[in-house]
C-alpha positions in Angstrom: -44.2 92.2 22.3 -42.3 94.8 24.3 -38.6 94.2 24.7 -37.4 94.1 28.2 -34.9 96.6 29.2 -32.1 95.1 31.1 -30.8 97.3 33.9 -27.2 98.2 33.4 -24.9 97.5 36.3 -23.0 100.5 37.4 -19.2 100.0 36.8 -18.4 100.6 40.4 -20.9 98.0 41.6 -19.5 95.5 39.1 -16.0 96.2 40.3 -16.9 95.7 43.9 -18.6 92.4 43.2 -15.6 91.3 41.2 -13.1 92.3 43.9 -15.2 90.8 46.7 -15.4 87.5 44.9 -11.6 87.4 44.7 -11.3 88.4 48.3 -13.7 85.6 49.3 -11.5 83.1 47.4 -8.6 84.3 49.6 -6.4 85.6 46.7 -3.1 87.3 47.6 -3.0 91.1 48.2 -0.8 91.6 45.1 -3.4 89.8 42.9 -6.1 92.1 44.4 -4.0 95.2 43.5 -3.5 93.9 39.9 -7.2 93.3 39.6 -7.9 97.0 40.4 -5.4 97.9 37.7 -7.2 95.6 35.2 -10.6 97.1 36.1 -9.3 100.7 35.6 -7.7 99.8 32.3 -11.0 98.3 31.1 -12.8 101.5 32.2 -10.3 103.6 30.3 -10.4 101.4 27.1 -14.1 101.4 26.8 -15.3 103.1 23.5 -17.1 105.8 25.4 -14.4 106.2 28.1 -14.3 109.4 30.0 -11.2 109.8 32.3 -13.1 112.2 34.5 -15.9 109.7 35.0 -13.3 106.9 35.6 -11.7 109.1 38.3 -15.1 109.6 39.9 -15.7 105.8 39.8 -12.3 105.3 41.4 -13.2 107.8 44.2 -16.4 105.8 44.9 -14.6 102.5 44.6 -11.9 103.6 47.1 -14.4 104.9 49.5 -16.3 101.6 49.5 -13.2 99.6 49.9 -12.1 101.9 52.8 -15.3 101.0 54.6 -14.5 97.4 54.0 -11.0 97.9 55.4 -12.5 99.5 58.6 -14.9 96.5 59.0 -12.1 94.0 58.5 -9.9 95.8 61.0 -12.8 95.6 63.5 -13.3 91.9 62.8 -9.5 91.2 63.3 -9.6 92.9 66.7 -12.7 90.9 67.7 -11.4 87.5 66.8 -10.7 85.0 69.5 -6.9 84.6 69.4 -7.2 81.1 70.6 -8.4 80.2 67.0 -5.3 80.7 64.9 -7.0 79.7 61.6 -9.6 82.4 62.1 -7.0 85.0 62.9 -5.0 84.1 59.8 -8.1 84.3 57.6 -9.1 87.6 59.0 -5.6 89.0 58.6 -5.4 87.8 55.0 -8.7 89.4 54.2 -7.6 92.6 55.7 -4.3 92.6 53.8 -6.2 91.9 50.6 -8.6 94.8 51.2 -5.8 97.2 52.2 -3.9 96.3 49.0 -7.1 96.9 47.0 -7.7 100.3 48.6 -4.1 101.3 48.0 -4.2 100.3 44.4 -7.4 102.3 43.9 -5.6 105.3 45.4 -2.6 104.9 43.1 -4.9 104.4 40.0 -6.9 107.5 40.9 -3.6 109.5 41.1 -2.6 108.2 37.7 -5.8 108.9 35.8 -5.7 112.3 34.2 -9.2 113.8 33.4 
């Protein structure tokens, strides 16, 4: 019987899923930033860790998050201001994504290939 090969999830994709799950739960921006730091530390502690590869993953992660920030900014501007709860939720999501993007930028600067 042939063994099934399980497709390996790319680290950036796994990180995005992880971060978006936290954002969906409404966690605070500081927690989102810490999660980026945890993810990068995991990448760098892996037995086959390559700092240059981690830096490339961070580039991609940051780019994807930046797209999310742009989308969130657009959503905030489109929300009916007569619905305060919706405005607060959209602003909280935007703040979390901005903190995540900024943490990815800081982590990228700190990784030395």
